[in-house]
Phi, psi and omega in degrees: 000311182299321181293317178298317178300313181297317179297317179297316179297318178299314180296318178300310182295322178301313179294312183297331175290340178267355184291351177304336181295342181257003185304313181297320179293323177296317178299317179296318178300317179300316180299316180295319180293317178299314179302316181296308182294321182293335180260014177091008178279180180228162174259137173239133179244145173210150179185172181244146176060235178299328178288335172293317177297320177297323177300314179295317180301311184290322176300320179295324178298323180284317181287319179278252175206155177262297180243325183227158178297134180199175177295149178290147177252144186288109179210144180216142173264120181286002182269356193261345183267092185298328179292317177294317181299314183284327176298307182294317179299320181283313187277336181238270176193160177299329179298340184256005187299331179261324183296323178291325175292319177300316180296320183280325186256334186280152178224155176309133180097348174286178180222129177253129175249110178262127183248121181211119182292332179268334187080006184234018180290118187301319182290333176284320177302312180297323178295317180294318178301314180296317179299316179300319178299326185268002181077025176267128179296142183237130178235132176250129169256106194234176176221191182054236178260009181093342178056202180295329183294332181302325180272338182274329182279143176293325175232122180243115176260103187254111178286124186281072179205155174250004181264113186308312182300318181291321177299315181295322176299317179291320180301317183291324176295315179297318178299320176295319178299316179299313180301314180298319180290321178297315177303316181294313183295330178276358179071031185264347180229000000 
């Protein structure tokens, strides 16, 4: 157990020491989110599996609070409405479960954050394509080489790892940094 813990910690620290490479992209993402929220827009998050859980976690940080009590910020995880997910998945396709929600709920000036450890999740790709068509800003929290989403998203935050668990650990830390910076930039804390 101790050896596994130490090896995991070493890999985690190795990756986190390399995350400086995404600093500029994180700053750009913060600016886009601040512009969206400041002009009355909302954040939409989507992802699959662990990234779906991260979507819910990060949306809750914006609606609730991150570090201090403040007004709620408009954010929603598109992963939480099981009736919408199963309706679209059944009547259309799994690839459209997020894009149809983006089309129905999203508005010009909103911001979509697609989370995909591979960068190649078809339902996230379709959501980003639809958001781009509608004038919704697109941010990708990605891993590996960024996959297809790296080129489709206006801002691509690509965690330099091919290990899903490590990418997800980095995504949640980056999401927390974004939330904290957005709160600060909006003058809420």
